[in-house]
FITI-626492 format. One record per residue: residue number from 1; residue in three letters; chain; z, y, x of N, C-alpha, C, CB in turn. Coordinates in nm, 4 decimals. Glycine has a CB too. Layout:
N
<pt><k>NUM</k><r>ALA</r><c>A</c><n_up>Z</n_up><n_north>Y</n_north><n_east>X</n_east><ca_up>Z</ca_up><ca_north>Y</ca_north><ca_east>X</ca_east><c_up>Z</c_up><c_north>Y</c_north><c_east>X</c_east><cb_up>Z</cb_up><cb_north>Y</cb_north><cb_east>X</cb_east></pt>
...
***
This chain:
69
<pt><k>1</k><r>MET</r><c>A</c><n_up>-2.1079</n_up><n_north>0.6098</n_north><n_east>2.7703</n_east><ca_up>-2.0992</ca_up><ca_north>0.5612</ca_north><ca_east>2.6278</ca_east><c_up>-1.9913</c_up><c_north>0.4704</c_north><c_east>2.6168</c_east><cb_up>-2.2249</cb_up><cb_north>0.4936</cb_north><cb_east>2.5789</cb_east></pt>
<pt><k>2</k><r>GLY</r><c>A</c><n_up>-1.8654</n_up><n_north>0.5095</n_north><n_east>2.5805</n_east><ca_up>-1.7543</ca_up><ca_north>0.3750</ca_north><ca_east>2.5584</ca_east><c_up>-1.7922</c_up><c_north>0.2924</c_north><c_east>2.3997</c_east><cb_up>-1.5569</cb_up><cb_north>0.4510</cb_north><cb_east>2.5485</cb_east></pt>
<pt><k>3</k><r>LEU</r><c>A</c><n_up>-1.7111</n_up><n_north>0.2060</n_north><n_east>2.4053</n_east><ca_up>-1.7209</ca_up><ca_north>0.1170</ca_north><ca_east>2.3268</ca_east><c_up>-1.6484</c_up><c_north>0.1974</c_north><c_east>2.1602</c_east><cb_up>-1.6424</cb_up><cb_north>-0.0196</cb_north><cb_east>2.4054</cb_east></pt>
<pt><k>4</k><r>LEU</r><c>A</c><n_up>-1.5017</n_up><n_north>0.2811</n_north><n_east>2.1615</n_east><ca_up>-1.5083</ca_up><ca_north>0.3128</ca_north><ca_east>2.0724</ca_east><c_up>-1.4417</c_up><c_north>0.4641</c_north><c_east>2.1055</c_east><cb_up>-1.4634</cb_up><cb_north>0.2157</cb_north><cb_east>1.9857</cb_east></pt>
<pt><k>5</k><r>GLU</r><c>A</c><n_up>-1.5570</n_up><n_north>0.5665</n_north><n_east>2.0928</n_east><ca_up>-1.5569</ca_up><ca_north>0.7268</ca_north><ca_east>2.1317</ca_east><c_up>-1.4901</c_up><c_north>0.7563</c_north><c_east>2.0200</c_east><cb_up>-1.7039</cb_up><cb_north>0.8172</cb_north><cb_east>2.1517</cb_east></pt>
<pt><k>6</k><r>PRO</r><c>A</c><n_up>-1.4232</n_up><n_north>0.9066</n_north><n_east>1.9801</n_east><ca_up>-1.3941</ca_up><ca_north>0.9846</ca_north><ca_east>1.8393</ca_east><c_up>-1.4946</c_up><c_north>1.0008</c_north><c_east>1.7311</c_east><cb_up>-1.3590</cb_up><cb_north>1.1210</cb_north><cb_east>1.8662</cb_east></pt>
<pt><k>7</k><r>SER</r><c>A</c><n_up>-1.5990</n_up><n_north>0.9674</n_north><n_east>1.7497</n_east><ca_up>-1.7186</ca_up><ca_north>0.9743</ca_north><ca_east>1.6766</ca_east><c_up>-1.7224</c_up><c_north>0.8468</c_north><c_east>1.6064</c_east><cb_up>-1.8416</cb_up><cb_north>0.9997</cb_north><cb_east>1.7621</cb_east></pt>
<pt><k>8</k><r>HIS</r><c>A</c><n_up>-1.6452</n_up><n_north>0.7276</n_north><n_east>1.6905</n_east><ca_up>-1.6850</ca_up><ca_north>0.5998</ca_north><ca_east>1.6214</ca_east><c_up>-1.5726</c_up><c_north>0.6013</c_north><c_east>1.5475</c_east><cb_up>-1.7129</cb_up><cb_north>0.4640</cb_north><cb_east>1.7054</cb_east></pt>
<pt><k>9</k><r>ILE</r><c>A</c><n_up>-1.4779</n_up><n_north>0.6198</n_north><n_east>1.6204</n_east><ca_up>-1.3410</ca_up><ca_north>0.6530</ca_north><ca_east>1.5528</ca_east><c_up>-1.3087</c_up><c_north>0.6651</c_north><c_east>1.3969</c_east><cb_up>-1.3060</cb_up><cb_north>0.7771</cb_north><cb_east>1.6022</cb_east></pt>
<pt><k>10</k><r>ILE</r><c>A</c><n_up>-1.3893</n_up><n_north>0.8311</n_north><n_east>1.4225</n_east><ca_up>-1.3748</ca_up><ca_north>0.9048</ca_north><ca_east>1.2538</ca_east><c_up>-1.4576</c_up><c_north>0.8092</c_north><c_east>1.2055</c_east><cb_up>-1.4366</cb_up><cb_north>1.0838</cb_north><cb_east>1.2116</cb_east></pt>
<pt><k>11</k><r>LEU</r><c>A</c><n_up>-1.5719</n_up><n_north>0.7210</n_north><n_east>1.2046</n_east><ca_up>-1.6821</ca_up><ca_north>0.6843</ca_north><ca_east>1.1230</ca_east><c_up>-1.5490</c_up><c_north>0.5547</c_north><c_east>1.0467</c_east><cb_up>-1.8620</cb_up><cb_north>0.6212</cb_north><cb_east>1.2296</cb_east></pt>
<pt><k>12</k><r>ILE</r><c>A</c><n_up>-1.5077</n_up><n_north>0.4882</n_north><n_east>1.1492</n_east><ca_up>-1.4531</ca_up><ca_north>0.3888</ca_north><ca_east>1.1005</ca_east><c_up>-1.3240</c_up><c_north>0.3880</c_north><c_east>0.9564</c_east><cb_up>-1.4086</cb_up><cb_north>0.3419</cb_north><cb_east>1.2254</cb_east></pt>
<pt><k>13</k><r>VAL</r><c>A</c><n_up>-1.2626</n_up><n_north>0.5451</n_north><n_east>1.0699</n_east><ca_up>-1.1433</ca_up><ca_north>0.5706</ca_north><ca_east>0.9227</ca_east><c_up>-1.1865</c_up><c_north>0.5832</c_north><c_east>0.7993</c_east><cb_up>-1.0596</cb_up><cb_north>0.7012</cb_north><cb_east>0.9210</cb_east></pt>
<pt><k>14</k><r>LEU</r><c>A</c><n_up>-1.3400</n_up><n_north>0.6673</n_north><n_east>0.7852</n_east><ca_up>-1.4211</ca_up><ca_north>0.6941</ca_north><ca_east>0.6613</ca_east><c_up>-1.4247</c_up><c_north>0.6470</c_north><c_east>0.6083</c_east><cb_up>-1.5074</cb_up><cb_north>0.7123</cb_north><cb_east>0.6423</cb_east></pt>
<pt><k>15</k><r>ALA</r><c>A</c><n_up>-1.4945</n_up><n_north>0.5033</n_north><n_east>0.6672</n_east><ca_up>-1.5672</ca_up><ca_north>0.3341</ca_north><ca_east>0.5665</ca_east><c_up>-1.4218</c_up><c_north>0.2306</c_north><c_east>0.5387</c_east><cb_up>-1.7203</cb_up><cb_north>0.1968</cb_north><cb_east>0.7115</cb_east></pt>
<pt><k>16</k><r>LEU</r><c>A</c><n_up>-1.2630</n_up><n_north>0.3237</n_north><n_east>0.6154</n_east><ca_up>-1.1697</ca_up><ca_north>0.2260</ca_north><ca_east>0.5427</ca_east><c_up>-1.0935</c_up><c_north>0.2952</c_north><c_east>0.4406</c_east><cb_up>-1.0706</cb_up><cb_north>0.1563</cb_north><cb_east>0.6376</cb_east></pt>
<pt><k>17</k><r>LEU</r><c>A</c><n_up>-1.1382</n_up><n_north>0.4528</n_north><n_east>0.4230</n_east><ca_up>-1.1171</ca_up><ca_north>0.5358</ca_north><ca_east>0.3013</ca_east><c_up>-1.1810</c_up><c_north>0.5086</c_north><c_east>0.1896</c_east><cb_up>-1.1438</cb_up><cb_north>0.6567</cb_north><cb_east>0.3201</cb_east></pt>
<pt><k>18</k><r>LEU</r><c>A</c><n_up>-1.3064</n_up><n_north>0.5113</n_north><n_east>0.2127</n_east><ca_up>-1.3850</ca_up><ca_north>0.5069</ca_north><ca_east>0.1043</ca_east><c_up>-1.3479</c_up><c_north>0.3211</c_north><c_east>0.0279</c_east><cb_up>-1.5652</cb_up><cb_north>0.5465</cb_north><cb_east>0.1703</cb_east></pt>
<pt><k>19</k><r>PHE</r><c>A</c><n_up>-1.3740</n_up><n_north>0.2493</n_north><n_east>0.1235</n_east><ca_up>-1.3496</ca_up><ca_north>0.0714</ca_north><ca_east>0.1048</ca_east><c_up>-1.2270</c_up><c_north>0.0657</c_north><c_east>0.0076</c_east><cb_up>-1.3021</cb_up><cb_north>-0.0262</cb_north><cb_east>0.2730</cb_east></pt>
<pt><k>20</k><r>PHE</r><c>A</c><n_up>-1.1044</n_up><n_north>0.0821</n_north><n_east>0.0745</n_east><ca_up>-0.9868</ca_up><ca_north>0.0834</ca_north><ca_east>0.0083</ca_east><c_up>-0.9081</c_up><c_north>0.1691</c_north><c_east>-0.0401</c_east><cb_up>-0.9299</cb_up><cb_north>0.0407</cb_north><cb_east>0.0549</cb_east></pt>
<pt><k>21</k><r>GLY</r><c>A</c><n_up>-0.9065</n_up><n_north>0.3244</n_north><n_east>-0.0249</n_east><ca_up>-0.8500</ca_up><ca_north>0.4452</ca_north><ca_east>-0.0942</ca_east><c_up>-0.7635</c_up><c_north>0.5070</c_north><c_east>-0.0182</c_east><cb_up>-0.7863</cb_up><cb_north>0.4204</cb_north><cb_east>-0.2153</cb_east></pt>
<pt><k>22</k><r>GLY</r><c>A</c><n_up>-0.7316</n_up><n_north>0.5966</n_north><n_east>-0.0631</n_east><ca_up>-0.5953</ca_up><ca_north>0.6684</ca_north><ca_east>-0.0105</ca_east><c_up>-0.4716</c_up><c_north>0.6112</c_north><c_east>-0.0214</c_east><cb_up>-0.5717</cb_up><cb_north>0.7868</cb_north><cb_east>-0.0719</cb_east></pt>
<pt><k>23</k><r>LYS</r><c>A</c><n_up>-0.4341</n_up><n_north>0.5353</n_north><n_east>-0.1443</n_east><ca_up>-0.3206</ca_up><ca_north>0.4895</ca_north><ca_east>-0.1733</ca_east><c_up>-0.2881</c_up><c_north>0.3593</c_north><c_east>-0.1405</c_east><cb_up>-0.3044</cb_up><cb_north>0.5067</cb_north><cb_east>-0.2851</cb_east></pt>
<pt><k>24</k><r>LYS</r><c>A</c><n_up>-0.4380</n_up><n_north>0.2804</n_north><n_east>-0.1101</n_east><ca_up>-0.3776</ca_up><ca_north>0.1004</ca_north><ca_east>-0.0793</ca_east><c_up>-0.3977</c_up><c_north>0.1251</c_north><c_east>0.1175</c_east><cb_up>-0.5432</cb_up><cb_north>-0.0881</cb_north><cb_east>-0.1805</cb_east></pt>
<pt><k>25</k><r>ILE</r><c>A</c><n_up>-0.4267</n_up><n_north>0.2469</n_north><n_east>0.1419</n_east><ca_up>-0.4425</ca_up><ca_north>0.2513</ca_north><ca_east>0.2921</ca_east><c_up>-0.2588</c_up><c_north>0.2320</c_north><c_east>0.3558</c_east><cb_up>-0.5324</cb_up><cb_north>0.4309</cb_north><cb_east>0.3401</cb_east></pt>
<pt><k>26</k><r>PRO</r><c>A</c><n_up>-0.1432</n_up><n_north>0.2711</n_north><n_east>0.2769</n_east><ca_up>-0.0332</ca_up><ca_north>0.2950</ca_north><ca_east>0.3708</ca_east><c_up>0.0383</c_up><c_north>0.1778</c_north><c_east>0.3212</c_east><cb_up>0.0479</cb_up><cb_north>0.4429</cb_north><cb_east>0.3660</cb_east></pt>
<pt><k>27</k><r>GLU</r><c>A</c><n_up>0.0271</n_up><n_north>0.0918</n_north><n_east>0.1899</n_east><ca_up>0.0666</ca_up><ca_north>-0.0436</ca_north><ca_east>0.1628</ca_east><c_up>0.0088</c_up><c_north>-0.1735</c_north><c_east>0.2610</c_east><cb_up>0.0224</cb_up><cb_north>-0.0637</cb_north><cb_east>0.0189</cb_east></pt>
<pt><k>28</k><r>LEU</r><c>A</c><n_up>-0.0910</n_up><n_north>-0.1537</n_north><n_east>0.3068</n_east><ca_up>-0.1721</ca_up><ca_north>-0.2248</ca_north><ca_east>0.4349</ca_east><c_up>-0.1148</c_up><c_north>-0.2205</c_north><c_east>0.5379</c_east><cb_up>-0.2951</cb_up><cb_north>-0.1761</cb_north><cb_east>0.4737</cb_east></pt>
<pt><k>29</k><r>MET</r><c>A</c><n_up>-0.1076</n_up><n_north>-0.0455</n_north><n_east>0.5590</n_east><ca_up>-0.0490</ca_up><ca_north>-0.0189</ca_north><ca_east>0.6814</ca_east><c_up>0.1319</c_up><c_north>-0.1068</c_north><c_east>0.7093</c_east><cb_up>-0.0465</cb_up><cb_north>0.1631</cb_north><cb_east>0.6777</cb_east></pt>
<pt><k>30</k><r>LYS</r><c>A</c><n_up>0.1850</n_up><n_north>-0.1112</n_north><n_east>0.6048</n_east><ca_up>0.3085</ca_up><ca_north>-0.1428</ca_north><ca_east>0.5747</ca_east><c_up>0.3104</c_up><c_north>-0.3283</c_north><c_east>0.5913</c_east><cb_up>0.3419</cb_up><cb_north>-0.0727</cb_north><cb_east>0.4153</cb_east></pt>
<pt><k>31</k><r>GLY</r><c>A</c><n_up>0.2509</n_up><n_north>-0.3599</n_north><n_east>0.4699</n_east><ca_up>0.2330</ca_up><ca_north>-0.4941</ca_north><ca_east>0.5294</ca_east><c_up>0.1756</c_up><c_north>-0.5577</c_north><c_east>0.7115</c_east><cb_up>0.1335</cb_up><cb_north>-0.5368</cb_north><cb_east>0.4266</cb_east></pt>
<pt><k>32</k><r>LEU</r><c>A</c><n_up>0.0859</n_up><n_north>-0.4391</n_north><n_east>0.7399</n_east><ca_up>0.0758</ca_up><ca_north>-0.4931</ca_north><ca_east>0.9050</ca_east><c_up>0.1927</c_up><c_north>-0.5228</c_north><c_east>0.9535</c_east><cb_up>0.0202</cb_up><cb_north>-0.3925</cb_north><cb_east>1.0110</cb_east></pt>
<pt><k>33</k><r>GLY</r><c>A</c><n_up>0.2955</n_up><n_north>-0.4094</n_north><n_east>0.9645</n_east><ca_up>0.3855</ca_up><ca_north>-0.3360</ca_north><ca_east>1.0406</ca_east><c_up>0.4803</c_up><c_north>-0.4969</c_north><c_east>1.0439</c_east><cb_up>0.4582</cb_up><cb_north>-0.1669</cb_north><cb_east>0.9571</cb_east></pt>
<pt><k>34</k><r>LYS</r><c>A</c><n_up>0.4949</n_up><n_north>-0.5463</n_north><n_east>0.8919</n_east><ca_up>0.5971</ca_up><ca_north>-0.6273</ca_north><ca_east>0.8644</ca_east><c_up>0.5209</c_up><c_north>-0.7525</c_north><c_east>0.8985</c_east><cb_up>0.6601</cb_up><cb_north>-0.6139</cb_north><cb_east>0.7199</cb_east></pt>
<pt><k>35</k><r>GLY</r><c>A</c><n_up>0.4153</n_up><n_north>-0.7834</n_north><n_east>0.9146</n_east><ca_up>0.3651</ca_up><ca_north>-0.8847</ca_north><ca_east>0.9952</ca_east><c_up>0.3432</c_up><c_north>-0.8933</c_north><c_east>1.1486</c_east><cb_up>0.2619</cb_up><cb_north>-0.9030</cb_north><cb_east>0.9475</cb_east></pt>
<pt><k>36</k><r>MET</r><c>A</c><n_up>0.3883</n_up><n_north>-0.7925</n_north><n_east>1.2399</n_east><ca_up>0.3723</ca_up><ca_north>-0.8190</ca_north><ca_east>1.3757</ca_east><c_up>0.5132</c_up><c_north>-0.7782</c_north><c_east>1.4151</c_east><cb_up>0.2486</cb_up><cb_north>-0.7409</cb_north><cb_east>1.4495</cb_east></pt>
<pt><k>37</k><r>LYS</r><c>A</c><n_up>0.6096</n_up><n_north>-0.7975</n_north><n_east>1.3032</n_east><ca_up>0.7531</ca_up><ca_north>-0.7631</ca_north><ca_east>1.3106</ca_east><c_up>0.8005</c_up><c_north>-0.9155</c_north><c_east>1.3336</c_east><cb_up>0.8201</cb_up><cb_north>-0.6784</cb_north><cb_east>1.1655</cb_east></pt>
<pt><k>38</k><r>GLU</r><c>A</c><n_up>0.7816</n_up><n_north>-0.9997</n_north><n_east>1.2360</n_east><ca_up>0.7580</ca_up><ca_north>-1.1031</ca_north><ca_east>1.1828</ca_east><c_up>0.7234</c_up><c_north>-1.2330</c_north><c_east>1.3408</c_east><cb_up>0.6279</cb_up><cb_north>-1.0591</cb_north><cb_east>1.0643</cb_east></pt>
<pt><k>39</k><r>PHE</r><c>A</c><n_up>0.5848</n_up><n_north>-1.1936</n_north><n_east>1.4108</n_east><ca_up>0.5562</ca_up><ca_north>-1.2415</ca_north><ca_east>1.4762</ca_east><c_up>0.5986</c_up><c_north>-1.2188</c_north><c_east>1.6303</c_east><cb_up>0.4654</cb_up><cb_north>-1.2391</cb_north><cb_east>1.4382</cb_east></pt>
<pt><k>40</k><r>LYS</r><c>A</c><n_up>0.6506</n_up><n_north>-1.1017</n_north><n_east>1.6304</n_east><ca_up>0.7066</ca_up><ca_north>-1.0906</ca_north><ca_east>1.7376</ca_east><c_up>0.8922</c_up><c_north>-1.1604</c_north><c_east>1.7523</c_east><cb_up>0.6825</cb_up><cb_north>-0.9354</cb_north><cb_east>1.7559</cb_east></pt>
<pt><k>41</k><r>ASP</r><c>A</c><n_up>0.9454</n_up><n_north>-1.1332</n_north><n_east>1.6625</n_east><ca_up>1.0128</ca_up><ca_north>-1.2269</ca_north><ca_east>1.6505</ca_east><c_up>1.0586</c_up><c_north>-1.4045</c_north><c_east>1.6624</c_east><cb_up>1.0073</cb_up><cb_north>-1.1920</cb_north><cb_east>1.5923</cb_east></pt>
<pt><k>42</k><r>ALA</r><c>A</c><n_up>0.9233</n_up><n_north>-1.4265</n_north><n_east>1.5961</n_east><ca_up>0.8698</ca_up><ca_north>-1.5595</ca_north><ca_east>1.6142</ca_east><c_up>0.8537</c_up><c_north>-1.6147</c_north><c_east>1.7402</c_east><cb_up>0.7563</cb_up><cb_north>-1.5677</cb_north><cb_east>1.5612</cb_east></pt>
<pt><k>43</k><r>GLN</r><c>A</c><n_up>0.8257</n_up><n_north>-1.5121</n_north><n_east>1.8580</n_east><ca_up>0.7593</ca_up><ca_north>-1.5396</ca_north><ca_east>1.9824</ca_east><c_up>0.9249</c_up><c_north>-1.5674</c_north><c_east>2.0400</c_east><cb_up>0.6430</cb_up><cb_north>-1.3979</cb_north><cb_east>2.0591</cb_east></pt>
<pt><k>44</k><r>ASN</r><c>A</c><n_up>1.0140</n_up><n_north>-1.4235</n_north><n_east>2.0117</n_east><ca_up>1.1118</ca_up><ca_north>-1.4253</ca_north><ca_east>2.0721</ca_east><c_up>1.2275</c_up><c_north>-1.5270</c_north><c_east>2.0471</c_east><cb_up>1.1409</cb_up><cb_north>-1.3164</cb_north><cb_east>2.0633</cb_east></pt>
<pt><k>45</k><r>GLY</r><c>A</c><n_up>1.1806</n_up><n_north>-1.6317</n_north><n_east>1.9621</n_east><ca_up>1.2925</ca_up><ca_north>-1.7252</ca_north><ca_east>1.9126</ca_east><c_up>1.3841</c_up><c_north>-1.6913</c_north><c_east>1.8269</c_east><cb_up>1.3629</cb_up><cb_north>-1.7671</cb_north><cb_east>2.0027</cb_east></pt>
<pt><k>46</k><r>GLU</r><c>A</c><n_up>1.3815</n_up><n_north>-1.6107</n_north><n_east>1.7697</n_east><ca_up>1.4630</ca_up><ca_north>-1.5385</ca_north><ca_east>1.6487</ca_east><c_up>1.4044</c_up><c_north>-1.6046</c_north><c_east>1.5268</c_east><cb_up>1.4431</cb_up><cb_north>-1.3625</cb_north><cb_east>1.6392</cb_east></pt>
<pt><k>47</k><r>SER</r><c>A</c><n_up>1.5624</n_up><n_north>-1.6777</n_north><n_east>1.4684</n_east><ca_up>1.4797</ca_up><ca_north>-1.7258</ca_north><ca_east>1.3137</ca_east><c_up>1.5048</c_up><c_north>-1.5935</c_north><c_east>1.2278</c_east><cb_up>1.5623</cb_up><cb_north>-1.8886</cb_north><cb_east>1.2155</cb_east></pt>
<pt><k>48</k><r>GLY</r><c>A</c><n_up>1.3942</n_up><n_north>-1.6436</n_north><n_east>1.1388</n_east><ca_up>1.3783</ca_up><ca_north>-1.5481</ca_north><ca_east>1.0234</ca_east><c_up>1.4505</c_up><c_north>-1.5610</c_north><c_east>0.8940</c_east><cb_up>1.2496</cb_up><cb_north>-1.5474</cb_north><cb_east>0.9888</cb_east></pt>
<pt><k>49</k><r>SER</r><c>A</c><n_up>1.5441</n_up><n_north>-1.6503</n_north><n_east>0.8923</n_east><ca_up>1.6391</ca_up><ca_north>-1.6576</ca_north><ca_east>0.7900</ca_east><c_up>1.7861</c_up><c_north>-1.5941</c_north><c_east>0.7992</c_east><cb_up>1.6511</cb_up><cb_north>-1.7887</cb_north><cb_east>0.7683</cb_east></pt>
<pt><k>50</k><r>THR</r><c>A</c><n_up>1.7798</n_up><n_north>-1.4539</n_north><n_east>0.8711</n_east><ca_up>1.8876</ca_up><ca_north>-1.3275</ca_north><ca_east>0.8485</ca_east><c_up>1.9515</c_up><c_north>-1.3173</c_north><c_east>0.8018</c_east><cb_up>1.8811</cb_up><cb_north>-1.2404</cb_north><cb_east>0.8202</cb_east></pt>
<pt><k>51</k><r>PRO</r><c>A</c><n_up>2.0391</n_up><n_north>-1.2737</n_north><n_east>0.7251</n_east><ca_up>2.0656</ca_up><ca_north>-1.2062</ca_north><ca_east>0.5645</ca_east><c_up>2.0531</c_up><c_north>-1.0575</c_north><c_east>0.5755</c_east><cb_up>2.2308</cb_up><cb_north>-1.2381</cb_north><cb_east>0.4953</cb_east></pt>
<pt><k>52</k><r>THR</r><c>A</c><n_up>1.9523</n_up><n_north>-0.9519</n_north><n_east>0.4836</n_east><ca_up>1.9234</ca_up><ca_north>-0.8501</ca_north><ca_east>0.4959</ca_east><c_up>2.0792</c_up><c_north>-0.8144</c_north><c_east>0.4189</c_east><cb_up>1.7745</cb_up><cb_north>-0.8133</cb_north><cb_east>0.4460</cb_east></pt>
<pt><k>53</k><r>ASN</r><c>A</c><n_up>2.1229</n_up><n_north>-0.8886</n_north><n_east>0.3610</n_east><ca_up>2.2208</ca_up><ca_north>-0.8172</ca_north><ca_east>0.2724</ca_east><c_up>2.4140</c_up><c_north>-0.8398</c_north><c_east>0.3087</c_east><cb_up>2.1755</cb_up><cb_north>-0.8849</cb_north><cb_east>0.1093</cb_east></pt>
<pt><k>54</k><r>ASN</r><c>A</c><n_up>2.4708</n_up><n_north>-0.7781</n_north><n_east>0.4072</n_east><ca_up>2.5581</ca_up><ca_north>-0.7732</ca_north><ca_east>0.4819</ca_east><c_up>2.6201</c_up><c_north>-0.7308</c_north><c_east>0.4057</c_east><cb_up>2.5535</cb_up><cb_north>-0.7276</cb_north><cb_east>0.5854</cb_east></pt>
<pt><k>55</k><r>THR</r><c>A</c><n_up>2.7302</n_up><n_north>-0.7562</n_north><n_east>0.2565</n_east><ca_up>2.7990</ca_up><ca_north>-0.7358</ca_north><ca_east>0.2099</ca_east><c_up>2.9716</c_up><c_north>-0.7660</c_north><c_east>0.2436</c_east><cb_up>2.7405</cb_up><cb_north>-0.7682</cb_north><cb_east>0.1325</cb_east></pt>
<pt><k>56</k><r>THR</r><c>A</c><n_up>3.0442</n_up><n_north>-0.7119</n_north><n_east>0.2715</n_east><ca_up>3.2132</ca_up><ca_north>-0.7544</ca_north><ca_east>0.2312</ca_east><c_up>3.2720</c_up><c_north>-0.7245</c_north><c_east>0.1266</c_east><cb_up>3.3103</cb_up><cb_north>-0.7054</cb_north><cb_east>0.3088</cb_east></pt>
<pt><k>57</k><r>THR</r><c>A</c><n_up>3.3956</n_up><n_north>-0.7899</n_north><n_east>0.1127</n_east><ca_up>3.4307</ca_up><ca_north>-0.7637</ca_north><ca_east>0.0208</ca_east><c_up>3.6206</c_up><c_north>-0.7155</c_north><c_east>0.0171</c_east><cb_up>3.3732</cb_up><cb_north>-0.8760</cb_north><cb_east>-0.0485</cb_east></pt>
<pt><k>58</k><r>ASN</r><c>A</c><n_up>3.6488</n_up><n_north>-0.6080</n_north><n_east>0.0078</n_east><ca_up>3.7219</ca_up><ca_north>-0.5961</ca_north><ca_east>0.0383</ca_east><c_up>3.8871</c_up><c_north>-0.5600</c_north><c_east>-0.0745</c_east><cb_up>3.6598</cb_up><cb_north>-0.5313</cb_north><cb_east>0.1206</cb_east></pt>
<pt><k>59</k><r>THR</r><c>A</c><n_up>3.9860</n_up><n_north>-0.5766</n_north><n_east>-0.0483</n_east><ca_up>4.0659</ca_up><ca_north>-0.6142</ca_north><ca_east>-0.1210</ca_east><c_up>4.1564</c_up><c_north>-0.5221</c_north><c_east>-0.1559</c_east><cb_up>4.1090</cb_up><cb_north>-0.7074</cb_north><cb_east>-0.0806</cb_east></pt>
<pt><k>60</k><r>THR</r><c>A</c><n_up>4.1894</n_up><n_north>-0.4378</n_north><n_east>-0.2039</n_east><ca_up>4.2929</ca_up><ca_north>-0.2729</ca_north><ca_east>-0.2235</ca_east><c_up>4.4393</c_up><c_north>-0.3602</c_north><c_east>-0.1785</c_east><cb_up>4.3057</cb_up><cb_north>-0.1759</cb_north><cb_east>-0.4524</cb_east></pt>
<pt><k>61</k><r>THR</r><c>A</c><n_up>4.5716</n_up><n_north>-0.3422</n_north><n_east>-0.0900</n_east><ca_up>4.7160</ca_up><ca_north>-0.3602</ca_north><ca_east>-0.1371</ca_east><c_up>4.7633</c_up><c_north>-0.2352</c_north><c_east>-0.2034</c_east><cb_up>4.8136</cb_up><cb_north>-0.3953</cb_north><cb_east>-0.0181</cb_east></pt>
<pt><k>62</k><r>GLY</r><c>A</c><n_up>4.7003</n_up><n_north>-0.1443</n_north><n_east>-0.2283</n_east><ca_up>4.7791</ca_up><ca_north>-0.0618</ca_north><ca_east>-0.3069</ca_east><c_up>4.8462</c_up><c_north>0.0295</c_north><c_east>-0.1811</c_east><cb_up>4.8898</cb_up><cb_north>-0.1528</cb_north><cb_east>-0.4099</cb_east></pt>
<pt><k>63</k><r>THR</r><c>A</c><n_up>4.8601</n_up><n_north>0.0308</n_north><n_east>-0.1189</n_east><ca_up>4.8630</ca_up><ca_north>0.1260</ca_north><ca_east>0.0263</ca_east><c_up>4.7327</c_up><c_north>0.2008</c_north><c_east>0.0626</c_east><cb_up>4.8918</cb_up><cb_north>0.0287</cb_north><cb_east>0.1627</cb_east></pt>
<pt><k>64</k><r>ASP</r><c>A</c><n_up>4.7312</n_up><n_north>0.3279</n_north><n_east>0.1473</n_east><ca_up>4.5957</ca_up><ca_north>0.3630</ca_north><ca_east>0.1930</ca_east><c_up>4.5675</c_up><c_north>0.3219</c_north><c_east>0.3757</c_east><cb_up>4.5823</cb_up><cb_north>0.5418</cb_north><cb_east>0.1583</cb_east></pt>
<pt><k>65</k><r>GLU</r><c>A</c><n_up>4.5696</n_up><n_north>0.2323</n_north><n_east>0.3520</n_east><ca_up>4.5233</ca_up><ca_north>0.1911</ca_north><ca_east>0.4819</ca_east><c_up>4.3805</c_up><c_north>0.1284</c_north><c_east>0.4266</c_east><cb_up>4.6348</cb_up><cb_north>0.0786</cb_north><cb_east>0.5683</cb_east></pt>
<pt><k>66</k><r>LYS</r><c>A</c><n_up>4.3420</n_up><n_north>0.1689</n_north><n_east>0.6223</n_east><ca_up>4.1906</ca_up><ca_north>0.1395</ca_north><ca_east>0.5893</ca_east><c_up>4.1288</c_up><c_north>0.0096</c_north><c_east>0.6467</c_east><cb_up>4.1032</cb_up><cb_north>0.2556</cb_north><cb_east>0.6435</cb_east></pt>
<pt><k>67</k><r>PRO</r><c>A</c><n_up>3.9823</n_up><n_north>-0.0322</n_north><n_east>0.5612</n_east><ca_up>4.0006</ca_up><ca_north>-0.1986</ca_north><ca_east>0.5999</ca_east><c_up>3.9244</c_up><c_north>-0.1982</c_north><c_east>0.7621</c_east><cb_up>3.8949</cb_up><cb_north>-0.3280</cb_north><cb_east>0.4602</cb_east></pt>
<pt><k>68</k><r>ARG</r><c>A</c><n_up>3.9746</n_up><n_north>-0.3289</n_north><n_east>0.8111</n_east><ca_up>3.8805</ca_up><ca_north>-0.3631</ca_north><ca_east>0.9603</ca_east><c_up>3.8023</c_up><c_north>-0.3426</c_north><c_east>0.9545</c_east><cb_up>3.8528</cb_up><cb_north>-0.4648</cb_north><cb_east>1.0214</cb_east></pt>
<pt><k>69</k><r>VAL</r><c>A</c><n_up>3.7241</n_up><n_north>-0.3166</n_north><n_east>1.0386</n_east><ca_up>3.6281</ca_up><ca_north>-0.3702</ca_north><ca_east>1.0735</ca_east><c_up>3.5731</c_up><c_north>-0.4311</c_north><c_east>1.1805</c_east><cb_up>3.5823</cb_up><cb_north>-0.3190</cb_north><cb_east>1.0524</cb_east></pt>
***
């Protein structure tokens, strides 16, 4: 008899559904995933202050040149 048998996992999932409700669980999992990612990034020494919006301004010259990337 193992610690987490399939019947135990089903009971845990049902208890979570009753406690939090079906709409709240995806939000909780999203937050958990974000926290795990930040933890892994901190372990790897990456800074958490990387910009998430990488927009650049392109000036038009009047010709049909493509902007350099």
